[in-house]
N, C-alpha and C positions, 0 to 999 in steps of 0.2 A: 428237577428244577422247579416244577410246578408246586410240588409239596413243600419245598423249602421256601418258596416265594410267598406262600400264603400262611406260613408259620408265624409264630409270635415271638417278639423279643429278639435279643442278640443271637448271632450265629456263632457257635463254637466250631473252630477249625484247627486241624492238625495235619501235618504231612510227615510221611516216613520216607527217608532217603536211604541210600545204600552206599554211602561214600567209602566205607571200608571194603567194598566188593566191586563197585562199578566206577567208571571214570566220571568225574564231575560230581555235582551236588543236586541233580534233578530228583524230583519226587517220584516215588514208585507206588505210593498210596496216599490218598487224600481222604480224611475223615471229617464229616460235618454233622452237626447236631443242632436242632432248633426246636423250641417248644411248639407242639402241635404237629411236627413233622417227623420226630424221632431221629434216629441216627442213619446216615447214608455213608457208604464207603465207595469211593470211585477209584477205578484202576486207570491211572493216567497213561499207561502203556497202550491200553485199548481205546482210551478216551482222552487224547492229549489236548483237546481244545475246550477250555472252560469259560470261554467268553460269554456264552449264553447264560451261564450261572452268574457270572460277574454282572451282567446287565440286569438280571432278574433281582439281584440282591444289592443293587448299587446304593440304596439308601439305608442298608442294614449295618448296624455296628457288628464288627467281627471281633471275636475273642480268641486270642492266640496266647500261648505260653512261650516266652522268648521269641517274640515276633520276628526280630531281625534275622533269625536263623531260617525261618520258613518263608518269609515274604519273597525272597528272590526266586525260589523254585516254584512258588505259586504264580508269580508274575510270568514265568516262562510258559505257564499253561493258560495265561490270559485272565487270571483272577487277581485283581488289585483292589484291596479294601480301601474305602474312602473314610471310614470311621473305625477306630481301633481301641480295644482295651487289652493291654498286655499284662497278664496276671503275674508274670515273673517280675516285670518292672514295678508293678504295684507293690509286690512283696518287698522289693528293695527299698522303695520309698517309705514303706511302713516299718523298716528296720528288722525284718525277720532274718535270723541268722542263717537259715537254709531256705533257698528260694527255688529249688527243684520242684517240679509239679507234684511228685509224690509227697515231698516234705510239706508243701503248702496245704495240700488237700488234707493231710493228716493233722496239721496244726490248726487249721481254720475250720474244717468240716468234720474232723474226727474219723474219716474213712482212711483205710490203707489200700493203696492201689497195687495191683499185681505188676511187678516190674521185672519179671524173669526173662523177657525177650528183648531187652534194650539193644543187644548187639546182633539181632537177627538180620538175615539177608532178605530185605524186602523186595529184591528184584526177582526172586524165584517165582515161578508160576507152575501150577496153581499155588496160591497161599493157603495154608491149612486153616481150618475152622478155628483152631486154637489161636493162631496168629491174628486172625481177623477179629476175634473177640478181644484179644489183648489190645489191638489198635483202637477198637471202639471205646475202650475204657478211657483212653486219653481225652476224649471229648464228653464222656458221660457226665462228669461233674463240673465241667469247665465254666458253664454259665452260673451255676450255683456258687462256685468259687469267686467268680467275677463280682457277683452281687454282694457277697460277704466282704470282699476286699473294698468294694466301693463304699460300704457303710463305714468301714474303719478309716478310709481316706477322708471321708467327710468329718468323722469324729476328731481326727487329728488336724483338720484344716489343710489337707493336702490334695484336695480334689483338683484345684486349678493347676497345681504342680504336675499331677499325673496327666491331665489333659494336654498340657504343653509337651510333656515327654512323649506321649503317644503320637501327637502330631509331628514331632521331630523324627520319630522312627519312620512314620509314613513318608515324610518328605526327604529322608536321607537318600542320596544318590548312591547307586552301587559303586563299590570301590573299583578303581581302574586297575589295570594290570600292574603287578609288582615289578619293580626293577630287579633284574637278576633273581628270579624266583628260585633258582638252583641254590642260592646261598642259604635258603631255609632248610637245607638237608640236615636232618638230625645228626649231631655228632661232628659237624663240619669244623668245630673249634679244635678238633684233634689234628686237623690237616694244617701243617705249618709251612709248606712250600708252595710257591706259585704254580709249579708244574703239577703238584697234587691238586690244587684248586682247579686247574684246567681239566684234570681227569674227572673231578666231581661234576664240572659243567657239562662235559661231553657225555658222560654216563647218564646224568640227569635228563638231558635233552633227548638222548636216544630212548631212555625208558619212557619218557612222556609221550614220545611219538608212537611207541609200541602200545602203551596203555590206552592212548586215545583210539588207535586203530582197532584194538581188541575189546574196547569198552571194559577195561579192568582198572581197578584201583592201582595206581603206580606201585604201591608197596607190595602188591601181590605179584607184580612182574619182577621186581628186584627190590629187596629191602634197602633202606638208607644205610644200614650197617655195612652192607656189601660195598656200596659206593665209597664209603669212607675207608674201608679196608683197602680197596684198590688204590685209592688216592694216596694212602700212606705207604703202600708197598711198591708202587710204580712198576707193575709187572711187565716183563719184556716179551712174554709169549702167551699164547692162549692156554697152554698147559699151566703156566704159573698162575694165570688169572683164575682158572678153574679150580685150583687148589685152595683159593682164599675162602675164608668163612663167608657164607651168604651166597656163593656162586655154585653151590653143590646141590641145591634143591632142584626139583624137576622143572619148575617154572623158569628158574634162572638158566639152567642148562639148555633149555629150548632155544634161547637166543644167544648162546655163547659166541658165535661169530660176530654178532652185532656189538656185543660188549667189547670184544677184542678190537674191532675196527674203531670204536669210540676211544679206547685207550691209546691206540696207535695215532689217532688224529691229535690227541693231546700231547703225546710224546714228540710229535713232529712239528708242533707249532713253534714259531720263532719267539724269542724272548719278549719282543715288543707286543706279541699277541696274547701273552699270558695274563690272566686276571690278577688284579691287585688283591691285597689281603682284606680289604674292607668294602662295605657297600658304598655306592656313590653318595656324595654329600646329601643329606636329607634337606627337604624344604622346611627349614625351621631350626630351632636350637639344637646344639649337639647333645649327645646322651648325657644325662644329668650326672653320671659318675665322673665325668671329666670337668664339671664346672669348677670345682674347687681349685683345680690346677690352672685352668684356662682363664677364669674370671672369678676370683674369690668374692668380689662384691655381688655379682649375680648369684653366686651360691648362697650368700647371706640373704638376698631377697627371696630366693626360692624357699629357704628354710622358714622365713618369716611368714610367707604366704601360705605355705603348707600348714604351719601351726594354726593360723587363723581358720583355715578350711576345716582342719581336724576338730578344732574346738566347736565350730558351728555345727559340724556333722554330728558330734556327740550330743549337742544341745537339742537337735531336731531328730535324733534317733534314725539316722540313715548313713549308708557308707559315704565316705568322703568323695569317692569317684562319681557318685550320683548327685552330690551337692554341687560339684563343679567339675567339668571334664578335665582330666589331668593334662591334656594337651593345651587347654586354655591357660592353666596354671603355669606350665612351663614357658609358654610364649610370653605371657605377661611378665614373669620374673626375669626372663632373659633380656627383653627389650621393653621396659615399662614406659608408659607415657610420661611426658615431661611438660608440666608438673603432674604428679600422680593424684590429681583431684578426683572427687567422686564421679563427676561427669566423664572425665577422661578414662578412668578405670572401667566405668560401665560400658563405654563405647568399645574399649579394647576387648573386654570379655565377650561382648555380643558379637564383635567381628570374628572371634575365634570359636563361635558355636555355642556359647552359653545361652540358655533360655532366659526369658524375662524374670521368672521367679528366682532363678539362680543368681542373676545379676542383682536383683533387689535385696537378697539376703547377704551377699558377699561384698559388693562393691565398696560400701562405706568402711567396714572393718579392714578390708585389704588396703584401701586408700590410707587409712590411719596408720597401719603397720608400715607401709612404704614411706610415709611422711616421717615417722619416728626414726627410721633408718637414715634418711637424709639429714635430719637434725643431728643425730649422733655423729655422722660423718663430718658435718660442718664444725661441730664442737671439737672433734679430734683434730681437724685442720687448724682451728684457732689455737688450741692448746699447744700444738707443736711449735709454732713460732714464738709463743710466749715463754715456753720452757727454754728454748734456745737462747732467748734474750736474757733470761735470768742467769743461765749458765755463763 
């Protein structure tokens, strides 16, 4: 901490998780590098409290790649940056076609990073020297990459955009618990009965309980494919269940009685207790693929707004989703302000998470597009009675 605190310039940070092996998304290695201090690797299993480091570096800009992935697990350790530079987000704003760390380092700095251990189990102890060297490389050039991207942002007039985006990442609240998380089981679309969905729910919840207790990734306890096969087969006995694909591995067999009890609970539930086929109504517009059927006028607005956003994104060389959050686009198109003037559209976009730079670029052209749609609708209404009178 003392060495890093007296270092110079931004602090490069990365964290390695073991989500494919352990339960949850906590960090199992934290890498830091700062000018004058070199590279530091911290084992958060042995040193789970980084509040002292947080206090020592409170005024230091932190450089992360894809910061939203690492900030939650760093916060669990007590490390919460106050100033941020996200190299992935900067790459998006600059229009790079590939924004992975390795791709950006190669495109911008001309170095090729070793990426042979991306799927390593970082929870193992001790970590080999080879893995430690590999992890250190992720922060080796991060500050140099930050500096080069900052120059390009300035050249393209996007520095203020980036600063607003970085501030939004830091200010973002952690997402709340998902409603019915079991519905995200891969392959659940193949389950067509409510009784089958009840089996998915019971097996998912049983698996989650076991995975949490054993500190294992749920997929290593029982794969999603096994849950879906059981839901489709509706097995009536433990033998029938054990014969299904996915239940024959050693890990799955270990908890065979638990799986059978979960299936039996689902089979015994009354009809009124069975889950419905879809998620609870979302807080906001329906899925866009249903708009044409439910509200063709809204579907027309969505197409018009998306066209404006796509054209502006091309003009400024960045992805459309970084020019304007897709959720803000959907909400505006579904329930636009009346009238859709520039001030009203600006307020609507800001209320749905758009940053000032995004509002400044998009509000006027979106307002004009919505206004043209209203004019066309009024002209069509006027033409209708006139044609009827002529007839």
